[in-house]
C-alpha positions as CSV (number, residue, x, y, z in Angstrom):
1,M,0.0,0.0,0.0
2,V,1.4,3.4,-1.0
3,F,1.5,6.1,1.6
4,K,0.3,9.5,0.5
5,P,1.2,12.4,2.8
6,P,-1.5,14.8,3.7
7,V,-2.0,17.8,1.5
8,E,-1.2,21.3,2.9
9,C,-2.8,24.4,1.5
10,P,0.0,26.7,0.2
11,I,-2.1,29.8,1.1
12,C,-3.3,29.1,4.7
13,R,-1.1,26.1,5.6
14,D,-4.1,24.1,6.8
15,V,-3.5,20.3,6.5
16,L,-6.5,19.0,4.5
17,E,-8.5,16.0,5.6
18,L,-7.6,12.9,3.6
19,D,-11.0,12.9,1.7
20,R,-10.6,16.6,0.5
21,T,-8.8,17.8,-2.5
22,L,-6.7,21.0,-2.7
23,E,-9.0,22.2,-5.5
24,D,-12.1,21.8,-3.4
25,H,-10.4,23.6,-0.4
26,L,-9.3,26.5,-2.6
27,V,-12.7,27.0,-4.1
28,E,-14.6,26.7,-0.8
29,T,-12.2,28.5,1.5
30,H,-10.3,31.2,-0.4
31,T,-11.4,34.1,-2.5
32,H,-10.4,34.5,-6.1
33,I,-8.1,37.4,-5.2
34,E,-6.3,35.3,-2.5
35,V,-5.6,32.5,-5.0
36,A,-4.6,35.1,-7.7
37,R,-2.2,36.8,-5.3
38,Y,-0.6,33.4,-4.4
39,V,-0.2,32.4,-8.1
40,T,1.3,35.7,-9.1
41,S,3.7,35.7,-6.1
42,R,4.9,32.3,-7.2
43,S,5.3,33.3,-10.8
44,D,7.4,36.4,-9.7
45,Q,9.8,34.0,-7.9
46,V,10.3,31.8,-10.9
47,E,13.3,32.8,-13.0
48,V,12.6,32.5,-16.7
49,Q,15.4,30.8,-18.6
50,P,15.6,31.2,-22.4
51,I,15.3,28.0,-24.4
52,P,18.5,27.1,-26.2
53,D,18.3,26.7,-30.0
């Protein structure tokens, strides 16, 4: 049997119940602006590398 660690919400750091998905948690718990701010903060941290020819 494969062990799956519990999922933690990257916004509020709540550990989700085993029967909940991150998607359901984000939709039910967080506003669109909270999710958008998190996504944009993550994309600002990613360094874009050019693709070699």
